[in-house]
N, C-alpha and C positions, 0 to 999 in steps of 0.2 A: 645668407649662408650657404641654405640651398643653390641657389643661383650659382653662387663661385665652385661648386662644388662637382655641377653637371658636366664645364669642360676639362677637370680634372678627370672625371671619371671615365669621358669620352675618349681620353687621351690614353688612358690605360688598355680600355677596351682595344683600343684599334691597334694600341703598342702591341697588343698579344695574339689579333689577329694576322698582324703583319711577320710575326716570327713563327707563326705558321706548322713548324712541325717539331721537331726533338730540340732540346740543347745539345744533344752528338750531332745534328744537324748545324744548328748555328757555329759550331765552331766550325765545320767545314767553309766555315766562308771567311775566316783570318787568313786564308792562304791565296786571298782575292788580295788587291791594292788599289787604295784610290774612296775616298769619298767624297762628296761636294753634290753639290745642283748636277743635275743630269737630263737626257732625255731620252724619250720612248720616243720612237719611229716605227709608225703604223699605215695602214692604208686608212683612207678618210671615215671620220667616224660619220653614219650616213643618220644614225639612229640619237646623235647626241647623250649615249650614254654614259661617253667615256670618263668626261672631264667630272662630274660627281666624283667619280670611285677617286682621282689623279688628285681633288681636293682635299679629301679626307686623311690619302696620304702625305699630304702638304701640311695641313693641319697640327699634323706630329713630328713632322719631318722640316722644322724651318731650316736644318741649315743642309735637308738634300733633297729639297723641291726639285721635282720631276713639272718637265714641260713637254708637252703635247707636239710633237711634228707631225704634223698630215701628209701621207703622199696621196697619191691617184686613187682613184677606187681600182683601175685594171691592177691586176695582180702581174701583167709584163710589165706596168710600168713602174709599178711597185720597187721591183724587182731592178730596174735597168737603173732608178735611183741610186737604189742602193746598194750596187755591185760597185758606182762610177764612185763615190764616196765610201767603199771597203777597199778599190782600187788606190786610192789615193793617200790610203794609211791616216785617214781623219780620223780624228777623236771627237768630232760634234756627231756622231751617233753612237748611244751605248746600250738601249735596252732595245734591241733589233722583232718586231714582231715578223716572223718570215710564216711564208704559207709552206704548209706541211711538205710542201715537194721540195723544197732548196736545200730541205736539211744537209744533206749528203754533200753539193755544191760547195755549200758555206763551209761546211768541215774540211774538207779535201781540199780546199786552197788557204785553209788560217786565216778565215775569217771570223770565227766566231769560237769561242770558248769552252771545252768541254767542262762538265759540272757532276757532281758528288749525286748519285741516287738518294744518300740515306738525308738530303737538305731537303727534298720531299716528298709526299704521304704518295708516292708514283703508286704502290699498292691500292690504292680506294680510287686510281681515277679506271677509265673503261679499256680495258690492255692495248687492243686494236690503235688505241689513239696516242698510247706509249710508244706504241712503236716506232711512228712517225719522229720522234726527236731521238730515235736512237740509230747511229750510223759505226758499224765496223765494231759493234762490241758496247759502244762507249755513250752515254747521254750529252746530246747537242744543244739539247732546249728542253723546256718544261711546256707540256700543253698548256695552252689555255684556250681554245675556243675549238668544237670540233663538227663536222659536216657531213651528212651523206644526202646524198640526190637522191628526192620523194617526187614523187608524181601526185599534181595538183589536180581535181578533176571536180566539173562541177555537179553534186550529187544530186541539183534539183532536176536537170535535165537526164541525170543517170533512170531516175524515178522516174520521169513520165515515160522513158522509152521500155522500161521494166530491164533497164542495165544493172548488172552489179560491178561496182570497183574492178577494173580488168590485171588479171594477172601473166596474162600471157601476153607477148607480140599481135598473136593473131586477136585474142578480145580488142586489144587496143584499138589495132587496125580497122576491126570491124565495129567498133563504135564509135570512134574518130570520124569514118565515114561516112556514117549513119548520120551524124548529127552535123557535121560539113554540109551535108547536103540539104538535113531539112530547115535546120537553123538558118544557114548561110555564113558560119564562124567558120574560125580555121579550128581543125581537128585536131592537130597537136604541135607542141613545138618545144624546142629546149634552145639551147647558145649553139648556135651554125656559124656563127661569123669565126672565119680561119685566125682563131688565137688559140689561149689556153681552154676555154670553154668548151671547145670541138673535140681539143683533145682527151678531156673528160667525157663530153659526153660518147666517144667512140668507142675511149676507153670499156666506159657502161656498157654500152651493147657487146663488146666481145666478152666479158666477164659473163653478161645474161647471156651466152650464147655457149660458156664453159670453158673459154677460152681464157690468155694471160698473153698478155705483148711480150715483157721480159721478166726476165727471174728476180724473184724479190729481192737479190743484193744488186740486182742491176746491173750484172755482170756477160749474160747471154742474153741474145733473142731468142725465145721460147715461143714464137705465134705461130697457132697452127693455122693454116692457108684457109682452112675450109670453115674454122670457127671465127676468124677476122673476117671472111668473105658473108657468112651469113648475119654477124652485126653489121658491115657497111650494107648490104640490102637491104634490110629492116630501114636504115635513114632511107637509105636512095628512091627505095619502092614508096614513101611517104611523099616524098617532092614528085617524082614520076607518077602518081596516082593521085596528087590534089591535098590529100589530109590532111600534109607538112605545108603553111604556105607558103609562096615565093618568098616574102615580106622576113623568113625564118632565117634567113640565110644572112642577115646583115643582125640578127639579135645577139645580144651578151644577156648575162641576167638581169637588167634594168627592165630589155626591152622585152624579155620574155615575161619579166614581174608583170610588167605595166599592161601588156597585151591580154595576162590570162585576167588581172583585176579589171581590167574593164571589159570584157566580157567577149573579147575578140577571139578567146580561144575555150574549147571545152577541157581540153587535158593541155599541160604544162610540166615538164620537169625542170626542178629548180633547187635553191636550197631550202632549208629549214626558216633563212630569215624572211622570206617572202610570205610569211602565213600572215604575220603581225598586220602589215601593210594590205593585205586582201580582206583582212577584216573589218576593215572601216570601209573599204572601198562600196563598191555600185554590186558585186559577188558579194557581200558581206555574209553572211550564214548559211549560203546557200552552194560553200564549195567544202569538199572535204580531199585528206591527206592520204596515200597509199604507198606502200614499198613501190619501188620501179618493176614494171614486167619484165620476163624475160622470155626466152625460147621454148620453153616448156612450164612455166611454171614464175615464182617471185626473184624478180633478176639482184644482180649485184652492183652497189653502186659505190662511187667510186670516195675513199676518204678525202674528206677536205678541212680546212681549218685552220688557226693559226698556232706557230708555237714562238715562246719567246727563249731571245737568245741575248749571250753578251759580245757583244765587239769586242773582239780579239786585241781596237785599237783605244778602246776607252781610257781616260784616266781616271772611272770612278767604279772602277768596275765592283768593289763592295758594295757600295750603294745601288748598282745597279739588280747584282744577286738575292738584295735583303728585298726590293721593291720587287722583283719576282717572286720572292716565296709568301708576298702581302700580295698580290693582284692575283694570283693564283691559289690564294687560299679558298677553305667551301664557304664562307661567308659571301664572297665577292663574286665566286661563280654563282650565285643563287643571282646577285645584283644580273651578270654579264645575262643571264636568262630572263629575269623579270624586267631589265628594264630595255635589256639592248636585243631581247629573242634570238639571242646566239647560243647554241647548244653546247651547253657546259661539259666539262671533262671528266669530273666527279660521278660516279655510276647510283650513286644513292640520290642523285636528286631527280635521275629517270622515273622513280620509282615514289617520289614525296605525293602524295594525296592533290596535296594544294595549289604545286605545281601543275598536274596533271588536270585541272578541272581548269587551271586557268590557261595553260595550251593542250589542248588532248592528241595532238600531234605528237609526246614522249614515248607512249610507249610504243608506238610505230619507230619511230625517230631511231630507239635503241636496238630495238630489232635490225633495221637496217646498218647504221654504225657497227654493232658485232658482227654483221656478216658479209661490213664494205673490205674493198680492199686498197690499202693504199696502193698512191702510184710508186713506180719504178723507183728505186733510190738511187738515183746515176747520178754520177757527177756531172752528167753533161746534159740534164734532162732538160736546158731550155734546147739543148736543140735537136731531144729526141721529139718533143714535143711542137717544133716550130714542122720537122717535118710529117708527124702524125696530122698535125692540122692541114697543111699544104694541099698534102694528099686528098684528104676526106674533102676538103672545099672543091676539090677538082671535081670529084665524084658524085658533089651531090648539086651543082651546077647544071643549067640546060644548057645546050640539048641532052646532056647525059651521054655525050658520044666520046667523051676525050679520054678513054680507055675502059672496060670494065673492069667490072670489082675485084677478078683474078688476076688482072695486070697490075693495075694502084696497092691489091696486098703484097704483089710477090715484090712489084719494086719497093714496095713501102720496108717490108720486111727487109731487101737487100742494103736500104740506106739505113738503115737504123744498125745493120752487122757492121758497116762502116764505121758509126760513131762508136760502137761499143767497142769495136777492136784501136781505136785511137786513145780511148781514155789511156 
């Protein structure tokens, strides 16, 4: 008898978790039509944490089973496949896992549906994270995971040399050069291949110099040339002086993660997901994380992460919305962190003693997220990113004669202004 009751109890508990919010929020889903089996489309799951969460939903929703459709790991490739599907007005994609920078574009083009705030416990999420899902005053998606850049460092090497974790660019430059010369390893690396990751690294450098690129609403170029030049010079000098290794020009997230955990770097800029793999690598417990450094103190990271949206062409919109409510619930957010090592969006999880014991970087990450800046909410963000990545890539490529920083930044600003005027 007890064995028969266990599945029933589990079903009840999961059903309650799926509801997630108030009865008023549940009533809001009535305006969405269509139920039945649907798809979740998101970047490749490199930690295998997703399927168990989907299985829990499927156990209690046999008539609304969710199927995972994995896209390539890179954000650019993910966007390309989603855009092709949505431009064709296909109903194959239902729930979309969107990079936070795509909200404006997908909303502006009518590819995703606006959602009601009352349906989700947004007041318990980290405020900057919620902002990434809002465009022109409307909620277009629900935050699912967050992200902010962190500086990974070899605490054992810093201890040997009497260094403290760097807080400024000059600290990082001095330490990276010293460790590179003494231990024969790369001093520092981020994501410097000409793609979205390079745009992020440059944006963080500009922000950490006290500047910005676009206005928060993405309608104006407000880039201060001197501050942008300072951020670019920080990166160019690293390659010119040798404390950023030449191979870093080919680095995306995985390449920089592997280089650090294999002991080939003293410092690395990466997202929090790199923490878990590093603990089981050759560097083991010999590394730490801190906030990114800036020109005169702690820097400002770019806000990353994924939001969940409903395709405007889905024929199972009600099921999709209910799934998003389930998938972003507190308990599932705990599993996203515990099993996938991805930063959650619920603020209270960052103060949980048990989670902090397992993930010591959570207090630092919380500070980084709360002080981070979202990338511009531009409907033409892909063009903005392409211009930035291309210009910065040219500046970082030897022999460093393709134009000094002043020319690169001035040209970039002019191209960005053309893109914004064309919106």
